[in-house]
C-alpha positions, -999 to 999 in steps of 0.1 A, spaced: 423 210 -341 418 235 -364 386 228 -393 423 224 -416 432 198 -397 401 176 -391 393 175 -428 429 159 -434 420 138 -407 388 129 -424 406 126 -460 429 102 -441 407 76 -427 385 74 -456 416 69 -476 425 39 -450 391 30 -451 386 26 -489 430 13 -491 417 -15 -470 381 -21 -488 406 -25 -517 425 -53 -502 390 -67 -492 379 -66 -527 413 -83 -543 413 -111 -512 374 -118 -520 387 -127 -555 406 -150 -543 388 -166 -514 355 -164 -531 372 -178 -567 382 -207 -548 354 -215 -528 333 -218 -563 355 -241 -572 369 -257 -540 337 -287 -539 340 -303 -572 382 -300 -567 378 -325 -535 359 -344 -554 383 -349 -585 411 -358 -557 389 -387 -540 372 -368 -515 336 -376 -504 304 -357 -501 306 -363 -462 343 -349 -467 335 -322 -485 312 -308 -459 332 -317 -427 364 -298 -443 338 -267 -453 320 -264 -417 347 -274 -399 372 -248 -412 341 -222 -406 338 -232 -368 377 -232 -366 378 -200 -385 352 -183 -361 365 -196 -326 397 -191 -328 387 -152 -334 385 -156 -297 420 -165 -293 431 -138 -318 416 -108 -309 424 -110 -275 462 -113 -285 456 -82 -303 445 -58 -276 468 -78 -247 498 -73 -271 492 -41 -290 503 -60 -322 472 -52 -345 492 -46 -380 516 -79 -373 485 -100 -369 465 -85 -396 496 -88 -418 502 -124 -407 467 -133 -411 468 -119 -449 498 -137 -456 488 -166 -444 449 -174 -461 464 -158 -494 492 -180 -496 471 -210 -491 450 -204 -522 476 -205 -552 495 -235 -531 459 -255 -536 473 -258 -574 499 -286 -561 475 -303 -541 477 -340 -546 452 -355 -525 422 -347 -507 438 -346 -473 465 -319 -486 436 -297 -503 414 -300 -471 448 -286 -446 454 -256 -468 418 -251 -469 417 -248 -432 450 -226 -431 428 -203 -451 401 -203 -421 430 -198 -400 446 -171 -414 415 -156 -419 409 -156 -379 440 -143 -369 437 -114 -390 396 -98 -385 396 -85 -355 427 -70 -355 418 -54 -386 381 -48 -379 396 -26 -347 421 -8 -369 389 2 -387 369 8 -357 391 41 -354 390 53 -394 354 51 -396 353 71 -365 361 97 -386 335 96 -415 307 76 -397 310 42 -383 279 30 -405 291 44 -435 327 36 -433 320 -3 -424 296 3 -450 318 12 -477 346 -19 -467 317 -44 -473 307 -27 -504 340 -38 -522 341 -67 -503 313 -78 -519 324 -69 -553 355 -91 -547 331 -117 -540 310 -115 -572 343 -115 -593 362 -146 -582 339 -169 -588 328 -153 -622 363 -152 -628 369 -189 -622 338 -198 -645 358 -179 -675 391 -196 -668 368 -229 -673 346 -221 -699 383 -212 -717 391 -249 -716 417 -251 -681 415 -272 -654 412 -264 -617 446 -265 -611 452 -231 -632 425 -214 -622 438 -219 -582 474 -205 -597 458 -174 -617 443 -167 -578 481 -159 -573 475 -126 -588 451 -107 -566 463 -125 -536 499 -108 -539 479 -79 -549 460 -76 -514 493 -86 -497 515 -60 -515 482 -31 -507 483 -47 -472 519 -36 -465 514 -2 -483 486 4 -460 507 -2 -430 538 20 -441 514 46 -450 496 42 -417 514 27 -387 493 42 -360 455 40 -368 446 51 -337 460 85 -345 426 85 -370 403 85 -343 400 123 -337 372 119 -312 378 92 -283 354 85 -251 368 57 -229 342 34 -214 346 39 -173 345 1 -170 367 -31 -171 351 -54 -191 320 -54 -212 287 -37 -205 255 -54 -209 244 -40 -234 274 -58 -254 263 -89 -244 224 -83 -252 236 -70 -286 256 -102 -293 223 -120 -284 206 -102 -307 231 -109 -339 235 -149 -325 196 -152 -331 201 -136 -366 229 -161 -375 212 -187 -364 175 -180 -385 195 -172 -413 198 -203 -438 230 -205 -457 226 -203 -499 235 -237 -503 207 -251 -485 188 -224 -502 202 -237 -536 194 -270 -525 159 -261 -526 158 -242 -560 170 -279 -577 154 -305 -553 120 -288 -566 126 -278 -598 125 -240 -592 152 -227 -611 182 -244 -635 216 -253 -621 228 -226 -642 206 -196 -627 215 -207 -590 250 -191 -592 236 -159 -614 213 -155 -586 240 -158 -557 254 -129 -578 225 -109 -575 222 -114 -542 257 -106 -534 253 -77 -556 224 -69 -532 248 -71 -501 266 -44 -515 244 -20 -521 226 -26 -487 256 -22 -468 262 11 -479 222 23 -477 218 5 -444 252 23 -436 240 59 -442 208 50 -421 229 38 -389 247 70 -391 215 91 -391 193 65 -376 210 44 -349 203 8 -341 174 3 -349 181 4 -383 189 -32 -378 159 -39 -360 147 -26 -398 167 -49 -413 161 -76 -392 124 -73 -403 134 -70 -438 155 -99 -437 130 -121 -418 108 -124 -448 132 -140 -469 123 -178 -459 89 -176 -470 97 -161 -505 122 -187 -510 111 -222 -496 72 -217 -508 72 -201 -541 80 -205 -575 108 -185 -595 95 -148 -589 91 -157 -552 125 -171 -552 143 -138 -571 123 -118 -547 134 -141 -514 171 -140 -525 165 -101 -528 156 -96 -490 183 -127 -481 210 -102 -497 197 -73 -476 201 -90 -445 236 -103 -454 244 -64 -460 234 -56 -425 253 -80 -410 282 -79 -421 284 -36 -424 269 -24 -396 265 -52 -372 303 -39 -366 295 -6 -368 277 -6 -338 305 -23 -316 328 2 -309 302 25 -292 300 -5 -265 332 -17 -254 363 4 -245 390 8 -276 414 -9 -256 393 -37 -259 372 -33 -294 402 -63 -311 385 -87 -280 349 -74 -285 352 -82 -326 366 -118 -318 337 -126 -296 314 -111 -314 323 -127 -349 330 -160 -330 291 -159 -313 279 -156 -350 297 -184 -363 289 -205 -337 252 -199 -340 252 -200 -376 270 -234 -380 245 -248 -353 214 -227 -372 228 -243 -405 224 -279 -390 189 -274 -371 176 -258 -409 190 -288 -425 171 -314 -405 141 -289 -403 139 -289 -440 141 -323 -441 115 -331 -417 88 -302 -418 100 -273 -444 70 -250 -426 88 -256 -394 118 -243 -405 104 -210 -417 88 -206 -384 124 -210 -362 138 -184 -394 112 -157 -392 114 -160 -357 145 -154 -348 149 -123 -367 118 -112 -353 133 -114 -322 162 -105 -330 145 -68 -339 127 -68 -306 161 -70 -290 176 -42 -309 145 -12 -304 154 -24 -269 187 -14 -272 201 26 -268 204 44 -295 240 48 -315 236 84 -312 230 83 -272 260 59 -267 284 80 -284 301 112 -280 292 140 -302 316 145 -332 314 181 -328 329 179 -295 370 170 -294 376 151 -261 410 138 -274 429 147 -299 456 118 -318 481 135 -340 491 114 -372 528 100 -364 
């Protein structure tokens, strides 16, 4: 491949990542905007606290477990674009329809459809992104995508706050979210028309000679599950802040927005470091994020802010470079399946860990902190044991297999 053709492919790959980042930005404005008000909205519709918890937790659990099936279907049928577009249509279409919900059962159903749609699309989308990130650096590529995603995660709740401050009701808020939803779907369709065959964006393709997943993939998944199990949900952190009067109710959303901003910045920084230093970067991120629990749960306001920053750094690493490491561990034809297994394991571990840490918080807070720190450090040791990213991938200067844009 000539230098001109290589530059063209790299530019196309980065454009592909940026466009999908815009999709995620618009989608997160929709999802996170809705999530910021669904709790009180369900309450208005007659739901109890238990129902709200079941709808939120059950929807997340269903969404993560279904990724096993959607990832397998994506690789088996090769219909990556169909599943991606269908998933976005389901999830983004469900949110504005909450405007017309007249009972909590209807709203719960729509929220479940939103989670199902995310489960349908995520493995297929990440598999397509993996082809593009191979040209610009997997860590940097997934980091850019995550950073744009987090911009939407910040803007969505702020938009809903503005809507409510202006005196409009929840129905109006959900109706307004139809705008970013439509934009996201429109951009997805445009990407499909411009890049119908994303695999052609991957100039270098080294097929691993195995019919299944290598042992290091399962070891990597074990490390990821340890991190997920020991990572406290922000609602539990917010609950601690309220019950201990560490900060006011109005300050808690602001701190969350700060954590999300740190998340996006950390995704870029650690993404770059991953491309230069390899998987050991995840070990460093795990050690840093292990500090969040003692700072969040043992100190005052200043300590809480520092802890939230550490928490955001860990989230940025989890949602970007953890995805970046997978393509080097599995055959290209099974990447969607691998992403499905990865996200399902991560989600199930997060759910079980959240239940355990909630119980530990009520029983003995120091035990929660010990559990959280121990799992993060245990994951760091496993990451150090794994082969480095550079050792498991071919050099980008070696043109093993050349694809051309169709």
